[in-house]
DSSP file (Angstrom, degrees, kcal/mol; ACC not computed):
  #  RESIDUE AA STRUCTURE BP1 BP2  ACC     N-H-->O    O-->H-N    N-H-->O    O-->H-N    TCO  KAPPA ALPHA  PHI   PSI    X-CA   Y-CA   Z-CA
    1    1 A M     >        0   0    0      0, 0.0     4,-2.5     0, 0.0     5,-0.2   0.000 360.0 360.0 360.0 -36.3  -10.0   16.1    4.4
    2    2 A Q  H  >  +     0   0    0      1,-0.2     4,-1.9     2,-0.2     6,-0.2   0.897 360.0  52.2 -62.4 -39.3  -12.6   13.2    4.3
    3    3 A A  H  >>S+     0   0    0      2,-0.2     5,-2.9     1,-0.2     4,-0.5   0.909 110.3  48.2 -63.3 -41.7  -10.0   11.0    2.7
    4    4 A L  H >45S+     0   0    0      1,-0.2     3,-1.1     3,-0.2    -2,-0.2   0.930 111.8  48.8 -63.5 -45.2   -7.5   11.7    5.4
    5    5 A E  H 3<5S+     0   0    0     -4,-2.5    -1,-0.2     1,-0.3    -2,-0.2   0.826 112.2  49.2 -64.4 -31.5  -10.0   11.1    8.2
    6    6 A A  H 3<5S-     0   0    0     -4,-1.9    -1,-0.3    -5,-0.2    -2,-0.2   0.512 116.4-114.1 -85.3  -5.2  -11.1    7.8    6.5
    7    7 A G  T <<5S+     0   0    0     -3,-1.1     2,-0.9    -4,-0.5    52,-0.3   0.705  71.3 138.9  80.8  19.9   -7.4    6.7    6.2
    8    8 A H      < +     0   0    0     -5,-2.9     2,-0.3    -6,-0.2    -4,-0.1  -0.386  47.9  82.8 -94.9  55.3   -7.5    6.8    2.4
    9    9 A D        -     0   0    0     -2,-0.9    50,-0.6    -5,-0.2     2,-0.3  -0.882  55.8-160.1-143.2 174.0   -4.0    8.3    2.0
   10   10 A Y  E     -A   58   0A   0     -2,-0.3     2,-0.3    48,-0.2    48,-0.2  -0.979  20.7-115.0-154.5 161.9   -0.4    7.2    2.0
   11   11 A S  E     +A   57   0A   0     46,-2.0    46,-2.7    -2,-0.3     2,-0.3  -0.787  37.3 178.8 -99.8 144.6    3.1    8.5    2.5
   12   12 A T  E     -A   56   0A   0     -2,-0.3    44,-0.3    44,-0.2     4,-0.1  -1.000  40.1-164.7-149.8 148.7    5.5    8.6   -0.4
   13   13 A Q  S    S-     0   0    0     42,-2.6    43,-0.2    -2,-0.3    -1,-0.1   0.306  93.4 -50.1-101.8   1.1    9.0    9.6   -1.4
   14   14 A G  S    S+     0   0    0      1,-0.5    42,-0.1    41,-0.3    -2,-0.1  -0.046 104.6 106.5 159.6 -48.2    8.0    9.2   -5.0
   15   15 A P        -     0   0    0      0, 0.0    -1,-0.5     0, 0.0     2,-0.5  -0.241  60.3-133.1 -61.6 150.9    6.3    5.9   -5.9
   16   16 A V        -     0   0    0     17,-0.1    16,-2.2    -3,-0.1     2,-0.7  -0.907  10.2-158.6-109.8 130.2    2.6    6.0   -6.5
   17   17 A I  E     +D   31   0B   0     -2,-0.5    14,-0.3    14,-0.2     3,-0.1  -0.937  13.2 177.0-104.6 111.6    0.1    3.6   -4.9
   18   18 A E  E     -     0   0B   0     12,-2.4     2,-0.3    -2,-0.7    13,-0.2   0.904  62.9 -17.3 -80.6 -44.7   -3.1    3.7   -7.1
   19   19 A A  E     -D   30   0B   0     11,-1.6    11,-3.0     2,-0.0     2,-0.4  -0.985  47.3-159.4-162.1 150.0   -5.1    1.0   -5.3
   20   20 A I  E     +D   29   0B   0     -2,-0.3     2,-0.3     9,-0.2     9,-0.2  -0.995  29.3 154.8-133.8 128.7   -4.8   -1.8   -2.8
   21   21 A R  E     -D   28   0B   0      7,-2.4     7,-3.5    -2,-0.4     2,-0.4  -0.989  41.0-114.1-151.7 157.2   -7.5   -4.5   -2.6
   22   22 A F  E     -D   27   0B   0     -2,-0.3     2,-0.4     5,-0.2     5,-0.2  -0.799  20.6-172.3 -91.9 136.7   -8.2   -8.1   -1.6
   23   23 A D  E >   -D   26   0B   0      3,-3.1     3,-1.9    -2,-0.4     2,-0.4  -0.847  68.2 -59.4-126.6  91.4   -9.1  -10.5   -4.4
   24   24 A G  T 3  S-     0   0    0     -2,-0.4    -1,-0.0     1,-0.3     0, 0.0  -0.599 121.0 -17.7  67.5-123.5  -10.0  -13.7   -2.6
   25   25 A D  T 3  S+     0   0    0     -2,-0.4     2,-0.3    -3,-0.1    -1,-0.3   0.486 122.6  94.1 -89.5  -4.5   -6.9  -14.6   -0.6
   26   26 A D  E <   -D   23   0B   0     -3,-1.9    -3,-3.1     2,-0.0     2,-0.6  -0.651  66.4-143.3 -92.6 144.6   -4.7  -12.4   -2.7
   27   27 A L  E     -D   22   0B   0     -2,-0.3     2,-0.5    -5,-0.2    -5,-0.2  -0.941  20.1-158.9-102.2 121.9   -3.7   -8.8   -2.0
   28   28 A V  E     -D   21   0B   0     -7,-3.5    -7,-2.4    -2,-0.6     2,-0.5  -0.889   6.7-168.7-108.0 128.4   -3.5   -6.8   -5.2
   29   29 A V  E     -D   20   0B   0     -2,-0.5     2,-0.6    -9,-0.2    -9,-0.2  -0.970   6.9-162.2-120.0 118.8   -1.4   -3.6   -5.3
   30   30 A D  E     +D   19   0B   0    -11,-3.0   -12,-2.4    -2,-0.5   -11,-1.6  -0.897  36.0 140.9 -96.8 120.2   -1.7   -1.3   -8.3
   31   31 A C  E     -D   17   0B   0     -2,-0.6   -14,-0.2   -14,-0.3     3,-0.1  -0.920  54.3 -78.1-151.3 171.7    1.3    1.0   -8.3
   32   32 A S  S    S-     0   0    0    -16,-2.2    -1,-0.1    -2,-0.3   -14,-0.0  -0.224  80.9 -57.1 -65.7 166.9    3.9    2.8  -10.4
   33   33 A P  S    S-     0   0    0      0, 0.0     2,-0.3     0, 0.0    18,-0.2  -0.218  71.8-167.4 -51.1 134.1    6.8    0.6  -11.6
   34   34 A A        -     0   0    0     16,-0.2    16,-0.3    -3,-0.1     3,-0.1  -0.942  39.2-149.9-132.9 147.6    8.5   -0.9   -8.6
   35   35 A F  S    S-     0   0    0     14,-2.7     2,-0.3    -2,-0.3    15,-0.2   0.816  91.4 -10.4 -74.7 -36.0   11.6   -2.8   -7.6
   36   36 A G  E     -B   49   0A   0     13,-1.9    13,-2.7    -3,-0.1     2,-0.4  -0.987  52.2-148.4-162.1 154.4    9.6   -4.5   -4.9
   37   37 A V  E     -B   48   0A   0     -2,-0.3     2,-0.3    11,-0.2    11,-0.2  -0.998  30.4-179.3-127.5 125.4    6.3   -4.6   -3.1
   38   38 A Y  E     -B   47   0A   0      9,-3.0     9,-2.8    -2,-0.4     2,-0.4  -0.871  28.2-132.4-129.2 154.2    6.4   -5.8    0.5
   39   39 A L  E     -B   46   0A   0     -2,-0.3     2,-0.4     7,-0.2     7,-0.2  -0.911  31.3-174.3-101.8 135.4    4.1   -6.4    3.5
   40   40 A Q  E  >> +B   45   0A   0      5,-2.9     5,-1.9    -2,-0.4     4,-0.7  -0.959  53.1  29.8-132.1 146.8    5.3   -4.9    6.7
   41   41 A G  T >45S-     0   0    0     -2,-0.4     3,-0.9     2,-0.2    -1,-0.2   0.978 136.5 -39.0  73.8  57.7    4.1   -5.1   10.3
   42   42 A K  T 345S-     0   0    0      1,-0.2    -1,-0.2    -3,-0.2    -2,-0.1   0.845 113.9 -58.2  60.1  35.5    2.4   -8.5   10.4
   43   43 A G  T 345S+     0   0    0      2,-0.2    -1,-0.2     1,-0.1    -2,-0.2   0.675 113.7 113.9  75.1  17.1    1.1   -7.9    6.9
   44   44 A S  T <<5 +     0   0    0     -3,-0.9    17,-3.3    -4,-0.7     2,-0.4   0.628  67.6  48.2 -98.8 -12.1   -0.8   -4.8    7.8
   45   45 A R  E   < -B   40   0A   0     -5,-1.9    -5,-2.9    15,-0.2     2,-0.4  -0.991  69.9-142.0-131.4 135.7    1.1   -2.1    5.8
   46   46 A V  E     -B   39   0A   0     -2,-0.4    12,-2.7    13,-0.4     2,-0.5  -0.817  14.7-166.1 -95.5 133.4    2.1   -2.2    2.1
   47   47 A V  E     -BC  38  57A   0     -9,-2.8    -9,-3.0    -2,-0.4     2,-0.5  -0.986   1.5-164.7-120.8 124.9    5.5   -0.8    1.2
   48   48 A V  E     -BC  37  56A   0      8,-2.5     8,-1.9    -2,-0.5     2,-0.4  -0.938   6.4-169.0-108.4 128.0    6.4    0.0   -2.5
   49   49 A V  E     -BC  36  55A   0    -13,-2.7   -14,-2.7    -2,-0.5   -13,-1.9  -0.971   7.2-151.3-120.1 128.5   10.0    0.5   -3.3
   50   50 A D    >   -     0   0    0      4,-2.5     3,-1.9    -2,-0.4   -16,-0.2  -0.323  37.5 -92.4 -90.5 179.0   11.2    1.9   -6.7
   51   51 A D  T 3  S+     0   0    0      1,-0.3   -17,-0.1   -18,-0.2    -1,-0.1   0.560 124.7  57.9 -71.1  -7.1   14.5    1.2   -8.5
   52   52 A Q  T 3  S-     0   0    0      2,-0.1    -1,-0.3     0, 0.0     3,-0.1   0.334 119.7-107.1-100.2   4.7   16.0    4.4   -6.9
   53   53 A G  S <  S+     0   0    0     -3,-1.9     2,-0.2     1,-0.3    -2,-0.1   0.537  73.2 141.0  83.5   7.2   15.3    3.1   -3.4
   54   54 A R        -     0   0    0    -41,-0.0    -4,-2.5     1,-0.0    -1,-0.3  -0.579  36.0-151.3 -82.2 147.9   12.4    5.5   -2.7
   55   55 A S  E     - C   0  49A   0     -6,-0.2   -42,-2.6    -2,-0.2     2,-0.3  -0.812  18.4-160.6-122.6 158.0    9.5    4.1   -0.8
   56   56 A A  E     -AC  12  48A   0     -8,-1.9    -8,-2.5    -2,-0.3     2,-0.4  -0.991  15.4-158.3-131.3 140.3    5.7    4.6   -0.4
   57   57 A W  E     -AC  11  47A   0    -46,-2.7   -46,-2.0    -2,-0.3   -10,-0.2  -0.975   5.0-146.8-124.5 127.3    3.9    3.3    2.7
   58   58 A S  E     -A   10   0A   0    -12,-2.7   -48,-0.2    -2,-0.4     3,-0.1  -0.387  32.0 -97.1 -79.3 166.0    0.2    2.6    2.9
   59   59 A N        -     0   0    0    -50,-0.6   -13,-0.4   -52,-0.3    -1,-0.1  -0.419  60.2 -75.9 -69.3 159.3   -1.9    3.0    6.0
   60   60 A P        -     0   0    0      0, 0.0     2,-0.4     0, 0.0   -15,-0.2  -0.319  52.6-146.7 -56.7 142.8   -2.3   -0.1    8.1
   61   61 A M        -     0   0    0    -17,-3.3     2,-0.5    -3,-0.1    -3,-0.0  -0.919  10.4-162.3-116.8 140.9   -4.9   -2.4    6.5
   62   62 A W        -     0   0    0     -2,-0.4     2,-0.6     2,-0.0   -18,-0.0  -0.987  10.3-146.9-125.0 125.0   -7.3   -4.7    8.4
   63   63 A R        -     0   0    0     -2,-0.5     2,-0.3     0, 0.0    -2,-0.0  -0.795  13.3-147.7 -92.2 124.2   -9.0   -7.5    6.7
   64   64 A T        -     0   0    0     -2,-0.6     2,-0.3     1,-0.0    -2,-0.0  -0.675  19.2-116.4 -89.3 146.4  -12.5   -8.3    7.9
   65   65 A Q              0   0    0     -2,-0.3    -1,-0.0     1,-0.1     0, 0.0  -0.636 360.0 360.0 -81.6 137.2  -13.8  -11.8    7.9
   66   66 A D              0   0    0     -2,-0.3    -1,-0.1     0, 0.0    -2,-0.0   0.451 360.0 360.0 -79.4 360.0  -16.8  -12.5    5.7
């Protein structure tokens, strides 16, 4: 329940999102084998699509300035 309340969950039709993190200016997505990984909604949501057309959607992400 704590993970849900903190927004540390995602929706999926099959693909797995292991981790999403910023590495400098790069956004790194660790996921199951994918046909494509996309940013949606002004770069705030990650979408992973597998070779069968199934998708996984991250929660919106907000990058804080250092």
